N, CA, C and O atoms as a Tinker XYZ file with bonds, in Angstrom:
   324  protein
     1  N    236.831000  174.587000    0.317000    73     2
     2  CA   236.127000  172.749000   -0.089000    64     1     3
     3  C    234.964000  173.128000    0.454000    63     2     4     5
     4  O    234.791000  173.914000    1.386000    81     3
     5  N    233.944000  172.360000   -0.353000    73     3     6
     6  CA   232.481000  172.049000    0.128000    64     5     7
     7  C    232.416000  170.350000    0.957000    63     6     8     9
     8  O    231.414000  170.136000    1.638000    81     7
     9  N    233.034000  169.703000    0.900000    73     7    10
    10  CA   233.090000  168.405000    1.828000    64     9    11
    11  C    234.504000  168.339000    2.527000    63    10    12    13
    12  O    235.581000  168.748000    2.092000    81    11
    13  N    234.202000  167.683000    3.792000    73    11    14
    14  CA   235.245000  167.242000    4.176000    64    13    15
    15  C    236.232000  165.790000    3.430000    63    14    16    17
    16  O    236.030000  165.102000    2.430000    81    15
    17  N    237.295000  165.786000    4.450000    73    15    18
    18  CA   238.271000  164.672000    3.772000    64    17    19
    19  C    238.856000  163.709000    4.766000    63    18    20    21
    20  O    239.217000  164.134000    5.863000    81    19
    21  N    238.951000  162.655000    4.507000    73    19    22
    22  CA   239.955000  162.411000    5.927000    64    21    23
    23  C    241.322000  162.663000    5.780000    63    22    24    25
    24  O    241.996000  162.344000    4.800000    81    23
    25  N    241.845000  163.439000    7.114000    73    23    26
    26  CA   243.346000  163.787000    6.936000    64    25    27
    27  C    244.335000  162.721000    7.065000    63    26    28    29
    28  O    244.198000  161.583000    7.515000    81    27
    29  N    245.358000  163.311000    6.582000    73    27    30
    30  CA   246.601000  162.138000    5.683000    64    29    31
    31  C    246.198000  161.278000    4.454000    63    30    32    33
    32  O    246.910000  160.514000    3.804000    81    31
    33  N    245.217000  161.508000    4.332000    73    31    34
    34  CA   244.654000  160.782000    3.233000    64    33    35
    35  C    245.232000  161.602000    1.864000    63    34    36    37
    36  O    245.545000  162.791000    1.928000    81    35
    37  N    245.338000  160.736000    0.510000    73    35    38
    38  CA   245.694000  161.910000   -0.453000    64    37    39
    39  C    245.022000  162.874000   -0.478000    63    38    40    41
    40  O    245.574000  163.974000   -0.480000    81    39
    41  N    243.722000  162.775000   -0.502000    73    39    42
    42  CA   243.044000  163.881000   -1.279000    64    41    43
    43  C    243.073000  165.430000   -0.222000    63    42    44    45
    44  O    242.789000  166.606000   -0.447000    81    43
    45  N    243.561000  164.692000    0.957000    73    43    46
    46  CA   244.021000  165.336000    2.221000    64    45    47
    47  C    245.081000  166.487000    1.254000    63    46    48    49
    48  O    244.953000  167.702000    1.105000    81    47
    49  N    245.894000  165.752000    0.831000    73    47    50
    50  CA   247.659000  166.628000    0.870000    64    49    51
    51  C    247.043000  167.294000   -0.492000    63    50    52    53
    52  O    247.120000  168.470000   -0.848000    81    51
    53  N    246.551000  166.438000   -1.000000    73    51    54
    54  CA   246.223000  167.019000   -2.854000    64    53    55
    55  C    245.794000  168.295000   -2.249000    63    54    56    57
    56  O    246.399000  169.313000   -2.585000    81    55
    57  N    244.779000  168.373000   -1.355000    73    55    58
    58  CA   244.207000  169.599000   -1.117000    64    57    59
    59  C    245.015000  170.909000   -0.211000    63    58    60    61
    60  O    244.747000  172.103000   -0.079000    81    59
    61  N    245.841000  170.251000    0.186000    73    59    62
    62  CA   246.727000  171.057000    1.128000    64    61    63
    63  C    247.729000  171.640000    0.040000    63    62    64    65
    64  O    248.297000  172.701000    0.302000    81    63
    65  N    248.007000  170.905000   -1.343000    73    63    66
    66  CA   249.053000  171.690000   -2.038000    64    65    67
    67  C    247.752000  172.705000   -3.175000    63    66    68    69
    68  O    248.112000  173.673000   -3.845000    81    67
    69  N    246.879000  172.395000   -3.155000    73    67    70
    70  CA   246.029000  173.357000   -4.001000    64    69    71
    71  C    245.555000  174.475000   -3.351000    63    70    72    73
    72  O    244.877000  175.219000   -4.061000    81    71
    73  N    245.727000  174.829000   -2.127000    73    71    74
    74  CA   244.961000  175.847000   -0.963000    64    73    75
    75  C    246.265000  176.248000   -0.672000    63    74    76    77
    76  O    246.114000  177.304000   -0.058000    81    75
    77  N    247.569000  175.993000   -0.766000    73    75    78
    78  CA   248.566000  177.196000   -0.401000    64    77    79
    79  C    249.535000  177.212000   -1.611000    63    78    80    81
    80  O    249.614000  176.461000   -2.584000    81    79
    81  N    250.277000  178.351000   -1.229000    73    79    82
    82  CA   251.045000  178.893000   -1.832000    64    81    83
    83  C    252.279000  179.179000   -1.656000    63    82    84    85
    84  O    252.286000  180.409000   -1.693000    81    83
    85  N    253.628000  178.727000   -1.438000    73    83    86
    86  CA   254.769000  178.998000   -1.082000    64    85    87
    87  C    255.604000  180.565000   -1.726000    63    86    88    89
    88  O    255.439000  181.012000   -2.861000    81    87
    89  N    256.454000  181.148000   -0.693000    73    87    90
    90  CA   257.118000  182.143000   -0.942000    64    89    91
    91  C    258.381000  181.498000   -1.176000    63    90    92    93
    92  O    258.518000  180.366000   -0.713000    81    91
    93  N    259.566000  182.155000   -1.976000    73    91    94
    94  CA   261.145000  181.930000   -2.027000    64    93    95
    95  C    261.391000  180.492000   -0.581000    63    94    96    97
    96  O    260.710000  180.374000    0.438000    81    95
    97  N    262.322000  179.804000   -0.931000    73    95    98
    98  CA   262.833000  179.322000    0.009000    64    97    99
    99  C    263.894000  178.916000    0.131000    63    98   100   101
   100  O    264.547000  178.909000   -0.913000    81    99
   101  N    264.517000  178.450000    1.250000    73    99   102
   102  CA   265.584000  177.122000    0.973000    64   101   103
   103  C    266.764000  178.046000    1.938000    63   102   104   105
   104  O    267.634000  177.441000    2.564000    81   103
   105  N    266.668000  179.593000    1.967000    73   103   106
   106  CA   267.936000  180.017000    3.174000    64   105   107
   107  C    267.842000  180.286000    4.182000    63   106   108   109
   108  O    266.744000  180.363000    4.733000    81   107
   109  N    269.024000  180.537000    4.803000    73   107   110
   110  CA   268.564000  181.063000    6.370000    64   109   111
   111  C    267.870000  182.435000    6.394000    63   110   112   113
   112  O    266.852000  182.752000    7.009000    81   111
   113  N    268.629000  183.159000    5.607000    73   111   114
   114  CA   268.224000  184.733000    5.652000    64   113   115
   115  C    266.674000  185.246000    4.885000    63   114   116   117
   116  O    265.977000  186.202000    5.223000    81   115
   117  N    266.397000  184.132000    3.612000    73   115   118
   118  CA   264.650000  184.469000    3.533000    64   117   119
   119  C    264.238000  184.091000    4.662000    63   118   120   121
   120  O    263.488000  184.757000    5.375000    81   119
   121  N    264.686000  182.993000    4.929000    73   119   122
   122  CA   263.493000  181.887000    5.893000    64   121   123
   123  C    263.015000  183.063000    6.972000    63   122   124   125
   124  O    261.809000  183.299000    7.041000    81   123
   125  N    264.018000  183.864000    7.882000    73   123   126
   126  CA   263.967000  184.890000    8.599000    64   125   127
   127  C    263.529000  185.491000    8.551000    63   126   128   129
   128  O    263.061000  185.911000    9.610000    81   127
   129  N    263.191000  186.205000    7.265000    73   127   130
   130  CA   262.570000  187.479000    6.953000    64   129   131
   131  C    261.011000  187.416000    6.584000    63   130   132   133
   132  O    260.081000  188.217000    6.679000    81   131
   133  N    261.160000  186.000000    6.086000    73   131   134
   134  CA   259.215000  185.788000    5.834000    64   133   135
   135  C    258.802000  185.228000    7.067000    63   134   136   137
   136  O    257.611000  184.946000    7.201000    81   135
   137  N    259.607000  185.023000    7.993000    73   135   138
   138  CA   259.234000  184.521000    9.359000    64   137   139
   139  C    258.893000  183.339000    9.265000    63   138   140   141
   140  O    257.831000  183.024000    9.800000    81   139
   141  N    259.692000  182.303000    8.551000    73   139   142
   142  CA   259.003000  180.951000    7.829000    64   141   143
   143  C    257.772000  181.062000    7.446000    63   142   144   145
   144  O    257.566000  180.059000    6.762000    81   143
   145  N    256.784000  181.724000    7.486000    73   143   146
   146  CA   255.716000  181.835000    7.223000    64   145   147
   147  C    255.671000  181.284000    5.076000    63   146   148   149
   148  O    254.698000  181.175000    4.331000    81   147
   149  N    256.997000  181.104000    4.827000    73   147   150
   150  CA   257.315000  180.646000    2.919000    64   149   151
   151  C    257.212000  179.427000    3.240000    63   150   152   153
   152  O    257.938000  179.006000    2.338000    81   151
   153  N    256.976000  178.722000    3.660000    73   151   154
   154  CA   256.475000  177.002000    3.584000    64   153   155
   155  C    255.273000  176.898000    4.264000    63   154   156   157
   156  O    255.020000  176.307000    5.313000    81   155
   157  N    254.418000  177.686000    3.376000    73   155   158
   158  CA   252.696000  177.287000    4.058000    64   157   159
   159  C    251.925000  176.042000    3.286000    63   158   160   161
   160  O    250.816000  175.747000    3.730000    81   159
   161  N    252.529000  175.156000    1.955000    73   159   162
   162  CA   251.878000  173.925000    1.574000    64   161   163
   163  C    252.611000  172.794000    2.626000    63   162   164   165
   164  O    251.946000  171.843000    3.037000    81   163
   165  N    254.102000  172.987000    3.046000    73   163   166
   166  CA   254.598000  171.449000    4.063000    64   165   167
   167  C    254.037000  172.286000    5.256000    63   166   168   169
   168  O    254.199000  171.444000    6.140000    81   167
   169  N    253.506000  173.330000    5.872000    73   167   170
   170  CA   252.787000  173.305000    6.955000    64   169   171
   171  C    251.313000  172.993000    7.467000    63   170   172   173
   172  O    250.769000  172.707000    8.534000    81   171
   173  N    250.871000  173.252000    5.812000    73   171   174
   174  CA   249.679000  172.444000    6.404000    64   173   175
   175  C    249.273000  171.260000    5.817000    63   174   176   177
   176  O    248.133000  170.881000    5.549000    81   175
   177  N    250.747000  170.517000    5.588000    73   175   178
   178  CA   250.538000  169.200000    5.374000    64   177   179
   179  C    251.009000  168.381000    6.387000    63   178   180   181
   180  O    250.650000  167.231000    6.639000    81   179
   181  N    252.069000  169.246000    7.103000    73   179   182
   182  CA   252.467000  168.247000    8.313000    64   181   183
   183  C    252.850000  169.480000    9.437000    63   182   184   185
   184  O    253.947000  169.935000    9.760000    81   183
   185  N    251.368000  169.847000    9.925000    73   183   186
   186  CA   251.678000  171.408000   10.934000    64   185   187
   187  C    252.644000  171.005000   12.158000    63   186   188   189
   188  O    253.149000  171.959000   12.749000    81   187
   189  N    252.943000  169.805000   12.580000    73   187   190
   190  CA   253.831000  169.287000   13.730000    64   189   191
   191  C    255.198000  169.320000   13.773000    63   190   192   193
   192  O    255.981000  168.926000   14.637000    81   191
   193  N    255.417000  169.994000   12.422000    73   191   194
   194  CA   257.219000  169.870000   12.176000    64   193   195
   195  C    257.571000  170.960000   12.719000    63   194   196   197
   196  O    256.838000  171.628000   13.448000    81   195
   197  N    258.979000  171.299000   12.344000    73   195   198
   198  CA   259.460000  172.363000   12.900000    64   197   199
   199  C    259.951000  173.247000   11.699000    63   198   200   201
   200  O    259.799000  172.863000   10.539000    81   199
   201  N    260.489000  174.333000   11.983000    73   199   202
   202  CA   260.807000  174.980000   10.565000    64   201   203
   203  C    261.771000  174.662000    9.526000    63   202   204   205
   204  O    261.853000  175.006000    8.347000    81   203
   205  N    262.701000  173.680000   10.505000    73   203   206
   206  CA   263.780000  173.745000    9.855000    64   205   207
   207  C    263.539000  172.042000    8.889000    63   206   208   209
   208  O    264.384000  171.521000    8.161000    81   207
   209  N    262.386000  171.598000    9.148000    73   207   210
   210  CA   262.493000  170.188000    9.003000    64   209   211
   211  C    261.483000  170.652000    7.770000    63   210   212   213
   212  O    261.360000  169.794000    6.896000    81   211
   213  N    260.692000  171.966000    7.560000    73   211   214
   214  CA   260.301000  172.357000    6.406000    64   213   215
   215  C    260.908000  172.289000    5.188000    63   214   216   217
   216  O    260.680000  171.752000    4.104000    81   215
   217  N    262.161000  173.330000    5.913000    73   215   218
   218  CA   263.089000  173.546000    4.461000    64   217   219
   219  C    263.512000  171.922000    3.957000    63   218   220   221
   220  O    263.836000  171.715000    2.787000    81   219
   221  N    263.482000  171.176000    4.647000    73   219   222
   222  CA   263.995000  169.853000    4.205000    64   221   223
   223  C    263.587000  168.894000    3.419000    63   222   224   225
   224  O    264.237000  168.266000    2.584000    81   223
   225  N    262.218000  168.780000    3.784000    73   223   226
   226  CA   261.062000  168.250000    3.327000    64   225   227
   227  C    260.570000  169.348000    1.798000    63   226   228   229
   228  O    260.415000  168.880000    0.670000    81   227
   229  N    260.411000  170.767000    2.143000    73   227   230
   230  CA   259.926000  171.007000    0.404000    64   229   231
   231  C    260.235000  170.851000   -0.681000    63   230   232   233
   232  O    259.473000  171.025000   -1.632000    81   231
   233  N    261.661000  170.417000   -0.782000    73   231   234
   234  CA   262.092000  170.095000   -1.705000    64   233   235
   235  C    261.513000  168.367000   -2.498000    63   234   236   237
   236  O    261.383000  168.111000   -3.695000    81   235
   237  N    261.281000  167.477000   -1.323000    73   235   238
   238  CA   261.029000  166.308000   -1.885000    64   237   239
   239  C    259.290000  166.695000   -1.998000    63   238   240   241
   240  O    258.587000  165.940000   -2.670000    81   239
   241  N    258.740000  167.758000   -1.387000    73   239   242
   242  CA   257.261000  167.855000   -1.610000    64   241   243
   243  C    256.931000  167.817000   -3.432000    63   242   244   245
   244  O    256.324000  167.050000   -4.179000    81   243
   245  N    257.722000  169.121000   -3.603000    73   243   246
   246  CA   257.483000  169.798000   -4.680000    64   245   247
   247  C    257.897000  168.683000   -5.972000    63   246   248   249
   248  O    257.193000  168.551000   -6.973000    81   247
   249  N    259.147000  167.943000   -5.732000    73   247   250
   250  CA   259.159000  167.044000   -6.518000    64   249   251
   251  C    258.264000  165.811000   -7.118000    63   250   252   253
   252  O    258.028000  165.236000   -8.180000    81   251
   253  N    257.873000  165.786000   -5.524000    73   251   254
   254  CA   256.611000  164.705000   -5.890000    64   253   255
   255  C    255.386000  165.365000   -6.555000    63   254   256   257
   256  O    254.890000  164.786000   -7.522000    81   255
   257  N    254.885000  166.460000   -6.145000    73   255   258
   258  CA   253.820000  167.441000   -7.136000    64   257   259
   259  C    254.247000  167.023000   -8.340000    63   258   260   261
   260  O    253.741000  165.965000   -8.713000    81   259
   261  N    255.073000  167.560000   -9.106000    73   259   262
   262  CA   255.559000  167.833000  -10.230000    64   261   263
   263  C    255.690000  166.617000  -10.542000    63   262   264   265
   264  O    255.079000  166.550000  -11.609000    81   263
   265  N    256.217000  165.274000  -10.239000    73   263   266
   266  CA   256.112000  163.707000  -10.752000    64   265   267
   267  C    254.429000  163.465000  -11.134000    63   266   268   269
   268  O    253.972000  163.104000  -12.218000    81   267
   269  N    253.731000  163.768000   -9.950000    73   267   270
   270  CA   252.289000  163.120000  -10.345000    64   269   271
   271  C    250.815000  164.447000  -10.561000    63   270   272   273
   272  O    249.646000  164.330000  -10.194000    81   271
   273  N    251.533000  165.690000  -11.325000    73   271   274
   274  CA   251.097000  166.448000  -11.620000    64   273   275
   275  C    250.377000  167.788000  -11.094000    63   274   276   277
   276  O    249.836000  168.705000  -11.713000    81   275
   277  N    250.584000  167.547000   -9.651000    73   275   278
   278  CA   249.699000  168.164000   -8.982000    64   277   279
   279  C    250.360000  169.545000   -8.682000    63   278   280   281
   280  O    251.467000  169.797000   -8.206000    81   279
   281  N    249.268000  170.438000   -9.137000    73   279   282
   282  CA   249.888000  172.089000   -8.139000    64   281   283
   283  C    250.404000  172.257000   -7.404000    63   282   284   285
   284  O    249.960000  172.048000   -6.275000    81   283
   285  N    251.544000  172.696000   -7.602000    73   283   286
   286  CA   252.654000  173.035000   -6.660000    64   285   287
   287  C    252.994000  174.903000   -6.458000    63   286   288   289
   288  O    254.174000  175.053000   -6.774000    81   287
   289  N    252.533000  175.925000   -6.161000    73   287   290
   290  CA   252.675000  177.470000   -6.729000    64   289   291
   291  C    253.830000  177.685000   -5.692000    63   290   292   293
   292  O    253.752000  177.211000   -4.558000    81   291
   293  N    254.976000  178.465000   -6.150000    73   291   294
   294  CA   255.788000  178.795000   -5.397000    64   293   295
   295  C    256.392000  180.064000   -6.217000    63   294   296   297
   296  O    256.940000  179.936000   -7.311000    81   295
   297  N    256.177000  181.607000   -5.380000    73   295   298
   298  CA   256.219000  182.315000   -6.412000    64   297   299
   299  C    256.569000  183.884000   -5.019000    63   298   300   301
   300  O    256.169000  183.987000   -3.859000    81   299
   301  N    257.478000  184.866000   -5.892000    73   299   302
   302  CA   258.157000  185.792000   -5.376000    64   301   303
   303  C    256.632000  186.379000   -4.427000    63   302   304   305
   304  O    255.469000  186.495000   -4.814000    81   303
   305  N    257.200000  186.629000   -3.216000    73   303   306
   306  CA   256.018000  188.000000   -2.196000    64   305   307
   307  C    255.787000  188.600000   -3.021000    63   306   308   309
   308  O    254.616000  188.690000   -3.388000    81   307
   309  N    256.905000  189.340000   -3.737000    73   307   310
   310  CA   256.432000  190.918000   -3.821000    64   309   311
   311  C    256.014000  191.064000   -5.392000    63   310   312   313
   312  O    255.505000  192.122000   -5.760000    81   311
   313  N    256.164000  190.323000   -6.036000    73   311   314
   314  CA   256.271000  190.423000   -7.645000    64   313   315
   315  C    255.702000  188.466000   -7.835000    63   314   316   317
   316  O    256.408000  187.459000   -7.908000    81   315
   317  N    254.616000  188.576000   -7.853000    73   315   318
   318  CA   253.598000  187.599000   -8.403000    64   317   319
   319  C    253.009000  187.378000   -9.886000    63   318   320   321
   320  O    252.477000  187.981000  -10.818000    81   319
   321  N    253.273000  186.638000   -9.648000    73   319   322
   322  CA   253.240000  186.168000  -11.617000    64   321   323
   323  C    251.225000  185.935000  -11.761000    63   322   324
   324  O    250.715000  185.629000  -12.839000    81   323
């Protein structure tokens, strides 16, 4: 982005979603295999959360993005579309 924005503003959260991509999420095995790097969007929105909190908040963030028509990309790390 060529211009700065205020942290924790609506634009900040929008940029976090547009600039990040998540891989599969939601199970202990998948999360451990990815080293918890599969929650990029949530990590950029809430960098102080623990990995377990990312798993809890991820469905909510995805739902809010869908509700407001905000881009939220989640794809397979090996087979990207």
